[in-house]
C-alpha beads as a LAMMPS data file, in Angstrom:
LAMMPS data file: protein, C-alpha beads

202 atoms
201 bonds

1 atom types
1 bond types

-500.0 500.0 xlo xhi
-500.0 500.0 ylo yhi
-500.0 500.0 zlo zhi

Masses

1 110.0

Atoms # bond

1 1 1 -256.008 359.066 293.233
2 1 1 -259.554 357.784 292.750
3 1 1 -259.999 356.978 289.035
4 1 1 -264.072 357.264 289.255
5 1 1 -265.776 360.103 287.926
6 1 1 -265.839 362.259 291.054
7 1 1 -263.020 363.713 292.951
8 1 1 -264.012 362.820 296.895
9 1 1 -263.133 365.630 299.037
10 1 1 -262.749 366.110 302.847
11 1 1 -263.016 369.346 304.532
12 1 1 -260.921 370.634 307.797
13 1 1 -262.099 374.242 308.893
14 1 1 -263.607 375.575 312.062
15 1 1 -265.903 378.064 310.400
16 1 1 -269.059 376.042 310.010
17 1 1 -270.250 378.652 307.266
18 1 1 -266.811 378.253 305.258
19 1 1 -267.197 374.422 305.244
20 1 1 -271.049 374.324 304.022
21 1 1 -270.534 377.017 301.945
22 1 1 -267.427 374.985 300.050
23 1 1 -269.216 372.234 300.004
24 1 1 -272.380 373.570 298.052
25 1 1 -269.951 375.592 295.766
26 1 1 -268.111 372.385 294.848
27 1 1 -270.881 369.940 294.742
28 1 1 -272.297 372.121 292.196
29 1 1 -269.560 370.225 289.702
30 1 1 -270.137 367.142 289.047
31 1 1 -266.791 366.190 289.443
32 1 1 -266.482 366.646 293.446
33 1 1 -268.050 365.390 296.208
34 1 1 -267.673 366.211 299.365
35 1 1 -267.875 362.979 302.150
36 1 1 -266.362 364.354 304.997
37 1 1 -266.728 368.051 307.272
38 1 1 -264.136 368.406 310.048
39 1 1 -263.603 371.393 312.476
40 1 1 -260.567 370.940 313.038
41 1 1 -257.214 368.306 312.608
42 1 1 -258.452 366.680 315.807
43 1 1 -261.652 366.040 314.863
44 1 1 -260.792 364.386 311.672
45 1 1 -258.265 362.836 313.201
46 1 1 -260.923 361.102 315.854
47 1 1 -263.731 360.373 313.176
48 1 1 -265.373 357.001 313.193
49 1 1 -266.650 356.494 309.927
50 1 1 -263.843 355.206 306.803
51 1 1 -264.993 357.326 303.801
52 1 1 -262.403 357.167 301.079
53 1 1 -261.368 360.663 299.977
54 1 1 -259.125 361.727 297.320
55 1 1 -258.358 366.006 298.294
56 1 1 -258.194 367.361 301.162
57 1 1 -259.422 370.461 301.794
58 1 1 -257.542 372.711 304.801
59 1 1 -257.681 375.561 306.458
60 1 1 -254.111 376.546 306.928
61 1 1 -253.840 377.797 309.817
62 1 1 -255.087 374.752 312.005
63 1 1 -251.197 373.671 310.679
64 1 1 -249.633 376.756 312.186
65 1 1 -250.287 374.833 316.089
66 1 1 -248.545 372.027 314.901
67 1 1 -245.158 373.609 313.379
68 1 1 -242.622 372.604 313.513
69 1 1 -244.519 369.608 311.336
70 1 1 -245.276 369.796 307.825
71 1 1 -248.557 369.059 305.750
72 1 1 -247.638 366.266 304.420
73 1 1 -245.736 364.774 307.639
74 1 1 -249.382 365.362 309.489
75 1 1 -250.981 363.331 307.090
76 1 1 -248.502 361.020 306.560
77 1 1 -251.219 358.352 306.781
78 1 1 -252.745 360.000 303.282
79 1 1 -249.790 359.669 300.720
80 1 1 -252.130 359.827 297.983
81 1 1 -254.501 362.604 298.490
82 1 1 -254.055 365.700 297.332
83 1 1 -253.929 368.424 299.831
84 1 1 -255.111 371.996 299.210
85 1 1 -255.248 375.475 301.519
86 1 1 -258.515 377.159 302.201
87 1 1 -256.903 380.734 301.819
88 1 1 -258.856 383.923 303.501
89 1 1 -256.124 385.143 306.774
90 1 1 -253.151 385.343 308.158
91 1 1 -250.875 382.128 308.004
92 1 1 -247.377 381.358 309.060
93 1 1 -244.808 382.384 306.444
94 1 1 -244.008 379.356 303.906
95 1 1 -246.828 377.279 305.148
96 1 1 -248.682 377.668 301.528
97 1 1 -245.744 376.242 300.221
98 1 1 -246.274 372.730 301.858
99 1 1 -249.637 372.517 299.629
100 1 1 -250.715 371.260 296.256
101 1 1 -252.448 374.671 295.427
102 1 1 -254.592 376.919 297.609
103 1 1 -258.481 378.125 297.053
104 1 1 -258.749 381.305 297.975
105 1 1 -262.637 382.115 299.332
106 1 1 -262.468 385.594 298.101
107 1 1 -262.691 383.794 294.672
108 1 1 -266.070 383.337 292.729
109 1 1 -267.168 379.911 292.789
110 1 1 -266.443 379.248 289.485
111 1 1 -263.079 380.348 289.620
112 1 1 -262.666 377.663 292.535
113 1 1 -264.193 375.518 291.207
114 1 1 -261.562 375.697 287.701
115 1 1 -258.417 376.107 290.261
116 1 1 -259.363 372.930 291.936
117 1 1 -259.630 370.745 288.515
118 1 1 -257.046 372.090 287.859
119 1 1 -254.776 370.895 291.105
120 1 1 -256.306 367.450 290.888
121 1 1 -255.819 367.109 287.067
122 1 1 -251.803 367.943 287.932
123 1 1 -251.882 365.519 290.721
124 1 1 -253.305 363.041 288.420
125 1 1 -250.581 363.248 285.411
126 1 1 -247.759 363.493 288.483
127 1 1 -248.993 360.637 290.501
128 1 1 -248.551 363.476 293.254
129 1 1 -245.111 363.865 292.904
130 1 1 -243.307 366.976 291.485
131 1 1 -240.561 365.604 289.501
132 1 1 -237.392 367.921 290.366
133 1 1 -234.916 365.783 289.115
134 1 1 -234.933 366.745 285.473
135 1 1 -232.173 368.871 284.656
136 1 1 -234.048 371.647 282.178
137 1 1 -231.352 374.322 281.377
138 1 1 -232.396 378.141 282.484
139 1 1 -233.365 378.792 278.777
140 1 1 -235.595 376.192 278.719
141 1 1 -236.664 376.493 281.966
142 1 1 -238.050 380.282 280.648
143 1 1 -239.160 378.809 277.439
144 1 1 -241.482 376.429 278.928
145 1 1 -242.957 379.299 281.622
146 1 1 -243.519 380.840 278.171
147 1 1 -245.543 377.705 276.778
148 1 1 -247.433 377.020 280.182
149 1 1 -248.901 380.479 279.588
150 1 1 -250.105 380.194 276.309
151 1 1 -247.514 382.014 274.083
152 1 1 -247.087 380.957 270.708
153 1 1 -243.579 379.869 269.343
154 1 1 -243.299 383.310 267.107
155 1 1 -244.707 385.152 271.098
156 1 1 -242.034 383.231 272.669
157 1 1 -239.436 384.014 269.944
158 1 1 -240.621 387.801 270.366
159 1 1 -240.256 387.427 274.134
160 1 1 -236.962 385.671 274.308
161 1 1 -235.310 387.675 271.289
162 1 1 -234.422 384.102 269.681
163 1 1 -235.694 382.426 266.023
164 1 1 -238.770 380.458 266.014
165 1 1 -236.429 377.656 265.023
166 1 1 -234.911 377.837 268.508
167 1 1 -238.087 378.451 269.860
168 1 1 -238.988 374.539 268.212
169 1 1 -235.363 372.983 269.113
170 1 1 -235.463 374.151 273.084
171 1 1 -239.714 372.924 272.807
172 1 1 -238.509 368.955 271.248
173 1 1 -235.196 369.568 273.849
174 1 1 -238.138 369.958 276.979
175 1 1 -240.245 367.197 275.491
176 1 1 -237.295 365.095 275.512
177 1 1 -236.379 365.586 278.964
178 1 1 -239.783 365.502 280.657
179 1 1 -241.396 362.743 278.796
180 1 1 -244.611 365.743 278.273
181 1 1 -245.729 366.122 275.107
182 1 1 -248.778 368.287 275.675
183 1 1 -248.865 371.783 276.550
184 1 1 -251.208 371.067 279.204
185 1 1 -248.730 368.196 280.806
186 1 1 -245.863 370.794 280.528
187 1 1 -247.970 373.047 282.104
188 1 1 -248.780 370.811 285.060
189 1 1 -244.984 370.130 285.332
190 1 1 -243.848 373.924 285.327
191 1 1 -246.505 374.243 288.016
192 1 1 -245.424 371.363 290.228
193 1 1 -241.818 372.541 290.264
194 1 1 -243.123 376.054 290.975
195 1 1 -241.888 377.946 287.464
196 1 1 -245.086 379.281 287.375
197 1 1 -247.489 380.158 289.676
198 1 1 -251.428 378.626 289.202
199 1 1 -252.845 382.327 289.163
200 1 1 -250.897 383.192 286.388
201 1 1 -252.623 380.897 284.216
202 1 1 -256.141 382.177 284.788

Bonds

1 1 1 2
2 1 2 3
3 1 3 4
4 1 4 5
5 1 5 6
6 1 6 7
7 1 7 8
8 1 8 9
9 1 9 10
10 1 10 11
11 1 11 12
12 1 12 13
13 1 13 14
14 1 14 15
15 1 15 16
16 1 16 17
17 1 17 18
18 1 18 19
19 1 19 20
20 1 20 21
21 1 21 22
22 1 22 23
23 1 23 24
24 1 24 25
25 1 25 26
26 1 26 27
27 1 27 28
28 1 28 29
29 1 29 30
30 1 30 31
31 1 31 32
32 1 32 33
33 1 33 34
34 1 34 35
35 1 35 36
36 1 36 37
37 1 37 38
38 1 38 39
39 1 39 40
40 1 40 41
41 1 41 42
42 1 42 43
43 1 43 44
44 1 44 45
45 1 45 46
46 1 46 47
47 1 47 48
48 1 48 49
49 1 49 50
50 1 50 51
51 1 51 52
52 1 52 53
53 1 53 54
54 1 54 55
55 1 55 56
56 1 56 57
57 1 57 58
58 1 58 59
59 1 59 60
60 1 60 61
61 1 61 62
62 1 62 63
63 1 63 64
64 1 64 65
65 1 65 66
66 1 66 67
67 1 67 68
68 1 68 69
69 1 69 70
70 1 70 71
71 1 71 72
72 1 72 73
73 1 73 74
74 1 74 75
75 1 75 76
76 1 76 77
77 1 77 78
78 1 78 79
79 1 79 80
80 1 80 81
81 1 81 82
82 1 82 83
83 1 83 84
84 1 84 85
85 1 85 86
86 1 86 87
87 1 87 88
88 1 88 89
89 1 89 90
90 1 90 91
91 1 91 92
92 1 92 93
93 1 93 94
94 1 94 95
95 1 95 96
96 1 96 97
97 1 97 98
98 1 98 99
99 1 99 100
100 1 100 101
101 1 101 102
102 1 102 103
103 1 103 104
104 1 104 105
105 1 105 106
106 1 106 107
107 1 107 108
108 1 108 109
109 1 109 110
110 1 110 111
111 1 111 112
112 1 112 113
113 1 113 114
114 1 114 115
115 1 115 116
116 1 116 117
117 1 117 118
118 1 118 119
119 1 119 120
120 1 120 121
121 1 121 122
122 1 122 123
123 1 123 124
124 1 124 125
125 1 125 126
126 1 126 127
127 1 127 128
128 1 128 129
129 1 129 130
130 1 130 131
131 1 131 132
132 1 132 133
133 1 133 134
134 1 134 135
135 1 135 136
136 1 136 137
137 1 137 138
138 1 138 139
139 1 139 140
140 1 140 141
141 1 141 142
142 1 142 143
143 1 143 144
144 1 144 145
145 1 145 146
146 1 146 147
147 1 147 148
148 1 148 149
149 1 149 150
150 1 150 151
151 1 151 152
152 1 152 153
153 1 153 154
154 1 154 155
155 1 155 156
156 1 156 157
157 1 157 158
158 1 158 159
159 1 159 160
160 1 160 161
161 1 161 162
162 1 162 163
163 1 163 164
164 1 164 165
165 1 165 166
166 1 166 167
167 1 167 168
168 1 168 169
169 1 169 170
170 1 170 171
171 1 171 172
172 1 172 173
173 1 173 174
174 1 174 175
175 1 175 176
176 1 176 177
177 1 177 178
178 1 178 179
179 1 179 180
180 1 180 181
181 1 181 182
182 1 182 183
183 1 183 184
184 1 184 185
185 1 185 186
186 1 186 187
187 1 187 188
188 1 188 189
189 1 189 190
190 1 190 191
191 1 191 192
192 1 192 193
193 1 193 194
194 1 194 195
195 1 195 196
196 1 196 197
197 1 197 198
198 1 198 199
199 1 199 200
200 1 200 201
201 1 201 202
């Protein structure tokens, strides 16, 4: 992803109202700049300008017409881009699993921007790849989910009926295995490995 101050976004969405609305909402945050808008995947492919971008906001209904290809298959030339779904209607079962995150147009503008900030931060910290080859035990995964949800060591101990000392021990093991020392980093790891959803963290 681009290391400059702004995350550059393109929007691929059939509705001009939604395209313009999302552009306005996102650009109210100084972290985002919309560098291109397209009505469908074909228009994006046919673009003549070569503006750089970091994030693709995409209506997943467009992808339904390109099954059985995954989202990443369709955007194989843009492996460094974060692909986020714009969701407001029916999509094919499993389609949303292909995306780095989901923005619901019925969310208020503040919530939408915060979601996108979190998705972008998650992607940067993991260079766009979920780390799924780390062998966390089932108990460690449970503790990690509780950490991601913001519970204190005492609350985690009470929830899982274990001692605070055991919680600390599990957390040390999780940090050692993942190499992640911060709560925000562990939260990112949990989201990208589907241990917890972004909505659970809001």
